[in-house]
C-alpha positions in Angstrom: -15.5 -84.2 -29.5 -18.5 -83.3 -27.4 -18.9 -79.4 -26.9 -20.0 -77.9 -23.6 -21.9 -74.7 -23.7 -22.6 -74.5 -19.8 -20.5 -75.6 -16.9 -22.1 -78.7 -15.3 -24.1 -79.8 -18.3 -22.0 -82.7 -19.1 -21.0 -83.9 -15.7 -24.3 -83.1 -13.9 -22.2 -81.2 -11.3 -22.9 -77.7 -10.1 -19.6 -76.5 -11.5 -20.8 -73.0 -12.1 -21.5 -72.4 -8.4 -18.2 -73.9 -7.6 -16.4 -71.6 -10.1 -18.2 -68.6 -8.3 -17.1 -69.7 -4.9 -13.5 -70.1 -6.1 -13.6 -66.6 -7.8 -14.8 -65.1 -4.6 -11.9 -66.8 -2.7 -9.4 -65.7 -5.3 -10.5 -62.1 -5.1 -10.0 -61.8 -1.4 -6.5 -60.1 -1.8 -8.3 -57.7 -4.2 -10.7 -56.8 -1.6 -8.0 -56.3 1.0 -6.2 -53.9 -1.3 -9.4 -51.9 -2.1 -10.0 -51.7 1.7 -6.4 -50.3 2.2 -6.8 -47.8 -0.7 -10.3 -46.6 0.6 -8.5 -45.9 4.0 -5.8 -44.0 2.4 -8.2 -42.1 0.3 -10.1 -41.1 3.4 -6.9 -39.9 5.0 -6.0 -37.9 1.8 -9.3 -36.3 2.0 -9.0 -35.5 5.7 -5.5 -33.8 4.8 -7.3 -31.8 2.2 -9.8 -30.6 4.6 -7.2 -29.7 7.2 -5.2 -27.8 4.5 -8.4 -25.8 3.6 -9.1 -24.9 7.3 -5.4 -23.9 7.7 -5.6 -21.6 4.6 -8.7 -19.9 6.1 -6.9 -19.4 9.3 -3.9 -18.1 7.5 -5.9 -15.5 5.6 -7.7 -14.1 8.7 -4.2 -14.0 10.4 -2.6 -12.2 7.4 -5.3 -9.5 7.5 -4.5 -8.7 11.3 -0.8 -8.8 10.5 -1.1 -5.5 8.6 -0.8 -2.6 11.1 -2.8 -0.3 8.8 -5.9 -2.7 9.4 -6.0 -1.2 12.9 -5.9 2.4 11.7 -9.2 2.0 9.6 -11.7 4.8 10.3 -15.4 5.6 9.5 -16.4 9.1 8.4 -20.0 10.1 8.8 -21.9 13.1 7.4 -24.4 14.9 9.3 -26.3 16.0 6.0 -26.1 13.2 3.5 -28.1 15.1 1.0 -25.2 17.6 0.7 -22.3 15.0 0.8 -21.2 11.7 2.0 -17.9 10.7 3.4 -15.6 7.6 3.6 -12.6 7.1 5.8 -9.4 5.2 5.3 -6.6 3.9 7.4 -4.7 7.3 7.0 -7.5 9.4 8.5 -7.2 11.2 11.8 -10.1 11.1 14.2 -11.8 14.6 14.4 -14.9 16.8 13.4 -14.9 18.9 10.4 -17.3 21.6 9.3 -17.9 21.7 5.6 -19.8 24.2 3.4 -20.2 23.4 -0.3 -20.7 26.6 -2.4 -20.5 25.2 -5.8 -20.4 21.8 -7.5 -17.9 20.7 -10.1 -19.4 20.5 -13.6 -18.6 19.6 -17.2 -18.8 22.3 -19.9 -21.7 21.7 -22.4 -22.0 23.3 -25.9 -24.8 23.4 -28.2 -24.9 24.1 -32.0 -27.5 26.3 -33.9 -30.5 24.4 -35.1 -30.5 22.4 -38.4 -33.6 21.4 -40.5 -32.3 18.0 -41.1 -30.1 15.4 -39.2 -28.9 14.0 -42.6 -28.3 17.2 -44.7 -24.9 17.2 -46.1 -22.3 19.5 -44.5 -18.7 20.4 -46.0 -15.9 18.1 -45.1 -12.9 19.1 -43.0 -11.1 18.2 -39.7 -12.3 19.1 -36.2 -9.6 19.7 -33.6 -10.7 19.7 -30.0 -8.4 20.7 -27.1 -9.0 21.1 -23.4 -7.9 23.9 -21.1 -9.1 26.9 -19.0 -11.3 29.8 -20.1 -10.3 33.0 -18.3 -12.2 36.1 -18.3 -10.3 39.3 -18.7 -10.9 42.3 -16.6 -13.3 43.8 -19.4 -14.6 40.4 -20.6 -17.6 38.6 -19.5 -19.9 35.7 -20.1 -23.3 36.6 -21.4 -25.9 35.1 -19.0 -29.0 37.0 -20.3 -31.1 34.6 -22.3 -32.7 37.5 -24.2 -29.4 38.5 -25.8 -28.2 37.2 -29.1 -24.8 36.6 -27.5 -26.3 34.6 -24.6 -23.9 31.8 -23.5 -21.0 33.5 -25.3 -17.8 35.1 -24.0 -16.4 38.5 -24.8 -12.8 39.4 -24.0 -12.0 36.0 -22.7 -8.8 33.8 -23.3 -8.2 30.0 -23.5 -5.3 28.5 -22.0 -4.6 24.8 -23.2 -3.6 22.4 -20.5 0.2 21.8 -20.4 1.3 18.9 -22.6 -2.1 18.7 -24.3 -2.0 18.1 -28.2 -5.8 17.7 -28.6 -7.8 15.4 -30.9 -8.2 15.5 -34.7 -11.4 14.0 -35.9 -11.8 13.7 -39.8 -15.1 14.4 -41.5 -15.4 13.2 -45.0 -17.9 12.2 -47.6 -18.9 9.2 -45.5 -19.8 11.1 -42.3 -20.5 14.8 -43.4 -24.0 15.0 -41.8 -25.1 16.1 -38.3 -25.6 12.4 -37.4 -22.2 11.5 -39.0 -20.4 14.3 -37.0 -22.0 13.0 -33.8 -20.9 9.3 -34.5 -17.4 10.4 -35.4 -16.8 12.5 -32.4 -18.2 9.6 -30.1 -16.0 7.1 -31.9 -12.9 9.1 -31.5 -12.9 8.8 -27.6 -11.7 12.5 -27.6 -13.1 13.1 -24.1 -16.3 14.6 -25.6 -19.7 13.0 -25.7 -21.8 14.1 -28.7 -25.7 13.9 -29.0 -28.4 15.5 -31.1 -31.6 17.0 -29.4 -34.8 18.2 -31.1 -36.0 21.5 -29.6 -39.3 21.4 -31.5 -38.6 24.5 -33.6 -38.6 25.1 -37.2 -34.9 24.2 -37.3 -35.0 21.6 -34.5 -31.9 19.5 -34.6 -29.0 20.8 -32.5 -25.7 19.0 -31.7 -24.7 19.0 -28.0 -21.1 18.5 -27.0 -20.3 17.7 -23.3 -16.9 17.4 -22.1 -16.5 13.8 -20.1 -14.6 15.4 -17.2 -15.7 18.0 -14.8 -13.6 20.9 -13.6 -12.6 24.3 -15.0 -9.5 23.0 -16.7 -11.6 20.8 -18.9 -13.2 23.5 -21.0 -13.4 22.9 -24.7 -11.6 24.7 -27.7 -12.8 23.6 -31.1 -11.2 24.6 -34.3 -12.5 23.4 -37.8 -10.6 23.5 -41.0 -13.0 23.2 -43.9 -12.1 21.4 -46.9 -14.8 21.0 -49.6 -18.5 20.6 -50.3 -21.6 22.6 -51.0 -23.5 22.0 -47.8 -23.5 24.1 -44.6 -20.2 25.0 -43.4 -18.7 22.6 -40.9 -16.8 25.4 -39.2 -19.8 27.7 -39.1 -21.6 24.9 -37.1 -19.0 23.8 -34.7 -15.9 26.3 -34.3 -15.6 27.5 -30.7 -12.7 29.6 -29.8 -13.5 32.2 -27.0 -9.9 33.8 -27.7 -11.5 34.9 -31.0 -14.4 36.9 -29.4 -18.1 36.4 -29.9 -17.7 35.8 -33.7 -15.5 32.8 -33.1 -18.0 31.1 -30.9 -20.4 29.3 -33.3 -21.4 27.0 -30.4 -23.4 28.3 -27.4 -22.2 27.3 -23.9 -25.1 26.0 -21.9 -23.1 24.9 -18.9 -19.7 26.3 -18.0 -16.9 23.9 -16.7 -16.2 24.8 -13.1 -14.5 23.4 -10.1 -16.3 22.4 -6.9 -16.0 25.1 -4.3 -16.1 24.3 -0.5 -14.7 25.3 2.8 -13.3 22.8 5.5 -13.3 24.5 8.9 -13.4 27.7 7.2 -10.4 26.9 4.8 -11.2 27.4 1.1 -10.9 24.2 -1.0 -11.5 23.8 -4.7 -11.7 20.5 -6.7 -12.1 19.6 -10.4 -14.3 16.6 -9.2 -17.2 16.2 -6.8 -15.3 13.4 -5.4 -12.8 15.3 -3.2 -9.8 13.5 -1.8 -7.1 15.2 0.4 -9.2 18.1 1.7 -9.3 16.0 4.9 -6.5 13.6 5.3 -7.5 10.1 4.5 -11.2 11.0 4.0 -13.1 11.1 0.5 -15.9 13.4 0.3 -18.6 12.9 -2.4 -20.4 16.0 -3.0 -24.1 16.0 -4.0 -25.4 19.5 -3.7 -24.6 22.9 -2.3 -25.1 23.3 1.5 -23.6 22.6 4.9 -22.6 19.3 6.7 -20.4 18.1 9.6 -18.1 15.1 9.0 -17.1 13.1 12.0 -14.1 10.8 11.7 -13.4 8.2 14.2 -11.6 4.8 14.4 -13.5 2.0 12.9 -13.7 -0.5 15.8 -16.4 -2.4 14.3 -14.3 -3.5 11.2 -11.3 -4.2 13.7 -13.6 -6.4 15.9 -14.9 -8.3 12.7 -11.4 -9.0 11.7 -10.5 -10.3 15.1 -13.7 -12.4 15.3 -12.9 -13.9 11.9 -9.6 -14.8 13.3 -11.2 -16.5 16.2 -13.8 -18.3 14.2 -11.2 -19.6 11.7 -9.2 -21.0 14.5 -11.9 -22.6 16.1 -13.0 -24.2 12.7 -9.5 -25.6 12.4 -9.7 -26.9 16.0 -13.1 -28.6 15.4 -12.0 -30.2 12.2 -8.8 -31.5 13.7 -11.0 -33.0 16.6 -13.4 -34.6 14.3 -10.8 -36.0 11.9 -8.9 -37.7 14.8 -11.8 -38.7 17.1 -12.1 -42.4 18.2 -15.3 -44.1 19.3 -14.4 -46.7 22.0 -17.9 -48.3 21.8 -17.3 -49.5 18.3 -13.5 -49.5 18.2 -13.8 -47.2 15.3 -11.3 -44.6 14.5 -11.4 -41.4 12.2 -9.1 -40.9 9.2 -6.5 -39.0 11.2 -6.7 -40.9 14.5 -3.3 -41.1 16.0 -1.8 -39.2 13.0 1.6 -37.8 13.6 1.3 -35.0 11.2 -1.8 -33.7 12.8 -0.3 -33.8 16.2 2.7 -31.8 14.9 0.4 -29.1 13.5 -1.8 -28.9 16.6 1.3 -28.8 18.8 3.0 -26.1 16.9 -0.1 -24.0 16.6 -1.0 -24.1 20.3 2.6 -23.3 21.4 2.8 -20.3 19.0 -0.6 -18.9 20.3 0.4 -19.4 23.8 3.8 -17.7 23.5 3.6 -14.1 24.6 4.9 -11.3 22.1 7.7 -9.1 23.0 5.8 -5.9 23.1 7.2 -2.5 24.1 6.6 0.2 26.7 5.1 0.2 30.1 1.6 -0.7 28.9 2.7 -3.3 26.4 0.2 -5.8 25.1 2.0 -9.2 24.8 -0.7 -11.9 25.0 -4.0 -12.6 23.5 -6.0 -12.6 26.7 -5.2 -8.9 27.0 -7.4 -8.1 23.9 -10.2 -10.6 24.9 -9.1 -13.8 23.1 -9.0 -16.8 25.6 -8.7 -20.4 25.3 -11.7 -22.6 26.3 -11.6 -26.1 28.0 -12.4 -27.7 24.7 -9.3 -26.1 22.9 -11.3 -23.5 21.0 -10.8 -19.7 21.7 -13.3 -17.0 22.6 -13.5 -13.2 22.0 -14.6 -10.8 24.7 -15.6 -7.9 22.3 -15.9 -5.4 25.3 -12.3 -6.2 26.3 -11.1 -5.7 22.7 -12.9 -2.6 22.4 -11.3 -1.2 25.7 -7.9 -2.3 24.6 -8.3 -0.5 21.2 -9.4 2.7 22.8 -6.6 2.6 25.3 -3.7 1.4 23.3 -4.5 1.0 19.6 -0.9 0.8 18.7 -0.3 -2.0 21.1 -3.2 -4.0 19.8 -2.0 -3.7 16.3 1.6 -4.7 17.3 0.2 -7.8 19.1 -0.8 -9.2 15.7 1.7 -7.7 13.3 4.1 -5.4 12.0 5.7 -4.3 8.8 8.8 -6.6 9.4 6.6 -9.5 8.5 7.9 -11.6 11.5 6.7 -10.2 14.8 2.9 -10.4 15.9 0.6 -13.4 16.0 -0.7 -12.7 12.6 2.7 -12.7 10.9 3.8 -15.8 13.0 0.7 -17.7 12.1 1.0 -16.9 8.4 4.6 -18.0 8.3 3.9 -21.3 10.2 1.1 -22.1 7.8 3.3 -21.4 4.7 6.0 -23.7 6.2 3.6 -26.5 6.9 2.1 -26.3 3.5 5.3 -25.5 1.6 6.8 -28.1 -0.9 8.9 -29.6 1.9 6.4 -29.0 4.7 5.0 -31.6 7.0 1.5 -31.6 5.6 2.6 -31.5 2.0 5.1 -34.4 2.7 2.4 -36.5 4.4 0.0 -35.8 1.5 2.6 -36.7 -1.1 3.3 -39.9 0.8 -0.3 -40.9 0.8 -0.5 -40.2 -2.9 2.4 -42.4 -3.7 0.9 -45.1 -1.5 -2.3 -45.0 -3.4 -0.4 -45.3 -6.8 1.4 -48.3 -5.4 -1.8 -50.0 -4.3 -3.3 -49.1 -7.8 -0.3 -51.1 -9.3 -0.6 -53.9 -6.8 -4.4 -54.1 -7.5 -3.8 -54.4 -11.4 -1.3 -57.1 -11.0 -3.4 -59.1 -8.5 -6.4 -58.7 -10.8 -4.4 -60.2 -13.7 -3.4 -63.1 -11.5 -6.9 -63.8 -10.5 -8.1 -63.6 -13.9 -5.5 -66.2 -15.1 -6.3 -68.5 -12.2 -10.1 -68.3 -12.8 -9.5 -68.9 -16.4 -7.4 -72.0 -15.5 -10.2 -73.4 -13.3 -12.9 -72.7 -15.9 -10.9 -74.7 -18.5 -10.4 -77.5 -16.1 -14.1 -77.7 -15.2 -14.8 -77.6 -19.0 -12.5 -80.5 -19.5 -14.1 -82.5 -16.8 -17.5 -81.9 -18.2 -16.3 -83.1 -21.6 -14.9 -86.3 -20.1 -17.9 -87.1 -18.0 -20.2 -86.4 -21.0 -18.1 -88.9 -23.0 -18.2 -91.4 -20.2 -22.0 -91.0 -20.0 -22.2 -91.6 -23.8 -19.9 -94.7 -23.6 -22.0 -96.1 -20.7 -25.2 -95.5 -22.5 -23.9 -97.3 -25.5 -22.7 -100.2 -23.7 -25.9 -100.7 -21.8 -27.7 -100.6 -25.1 -25.4 -103.4 -26.3 -25.7 -105.5 -23.3 -29.5 -105.2 -23.5 -29.6 -106.1 -27.2 -27.3 -109.3 -26.6 -29.7 -110.3 -23.7 -32.8 -109.9 -25.8 -31.1 -112.0 -28.6 -30.2 -114.9 -26.3 -33.8 -115.0 -24.9 -35.4 -115.3 -28.3 -33.4 -118.5 -29.1 
């Protein structure tokens, strides 16, 4: 049987073009499904944009729903070289005169010099504890550098902090050198940092131990239990016990642990840290050096105005997105993904109704509407903030402004109500979620329809192709037969003529 490699070869007809035309016609239902799917996909994307805008608006509303947001304050220092200040929502407006007479500092101890960092020491256990060094009536710290006892206490006592058990650091044959002791102390995380300095002398290497925490209660006591070895004594290098007198202090104190000392409006205050909280309610002072400064605390209207402006901007972004997603162009009869969409109309209606509904308020000067704090609706559906009017309202009735947007009950105030509305709309059973789920299901159904229709089209086109191929083969056979008969008739004619 004749084989056909290309449609139309056997018949001489343009069967390939005809098959293409039939394929295009058969695929028309597929194009319709794709068009519907594209439309639903655009709508799904539009719902995603809408949900994103609602989320941003909800975030700005939640910030305003917290009454503490309206209590935020700023604290300014008149002399930032002495201290800086930061306010919080618990601070009270006022002016405070501050004098810093001493900064908090960490205790630092240094060992006697060693000729080598790697010379072997005896092994043993180092016990570090923290507490307070107290001078007795007759005791004192030697502060004269010319004395052999410089940096050491006489007649002092050490009182360990309540509940403190201290830290044990084991020194064995693997780390019984100056470098090994340094590394062991640092690895122990015992609240002490160890380092080695070179003072340039004949025995230059000195171990320095510094408490990681400032304050008088973080002075160190170091007791050493020697165990074995022929090198320099570990206890002779590191023991530091002021209660044992000068002979118990083999380390020299170069910096004493002390509290910060200051006065606030002539009231004495001390702090274990240079970050002082509580001396002024709701204000944190960061001490930098001794000296005087005046700290002024006032309501942070700038942050509040920024928060309200963010609320306005987020609403306007939502409104503009809704307008764009539902726009219709009559000149081209073209709609947007959400033109005439019921879910969008529900969201817009509920949001506008909520924002136009006055709050309950309280008192003779109650603030019950957004317009009273400078937030007004424009003709295009957006809102606008009059910052001056908001500032006046904050100065006259800050509690009323805070109550307009929220309260601790989580229900009253525009901030709480908008937060709750958006949560409802986007919940598992909310209008926006239901609409989104419906479109998602429709897209799945269209995908199933498309696959089934594609199988049908493929089967139909395959059938057409088989029929065209058969036609080609029949026509080819007929041509072959015609050619044969023509040849036979021609041969018979020629034979008759020759007789």
